[in-house]
Phi, psi and omega in degrees: 000134181265105182314320190279355183289138184291127172260324187223107182280331180305318183249011183049053180249139179250174184298334181288331177291321176288313179304320178293323178297320178290316175296343175267001176111355176289100184245014174232157170306320186284331176290323171296316177303310188288327187278322187239343185087350176304133181081006177261001179273243179285344178085352178300336178274354185308320184287318179300318181301307183306305179304318181294311180309303185305319181286322175304316182281332179278325191232063181294334168306332183285340185248016181280146180256000000 
């Protein structure tokens, strides 16, 4: 995973910021929104956030650095 890849262009949030938030306990879209602002602009990335949270929680070894 490229940490610097943009996940939310409205709020300038990258994959790494979402990963860090999930590792810090943000396990819902609402918690990611509160932690990063991701998904609070146009909302196009909300489905992606849901998928990314699920993948990080199900396959944490794939997201180890």
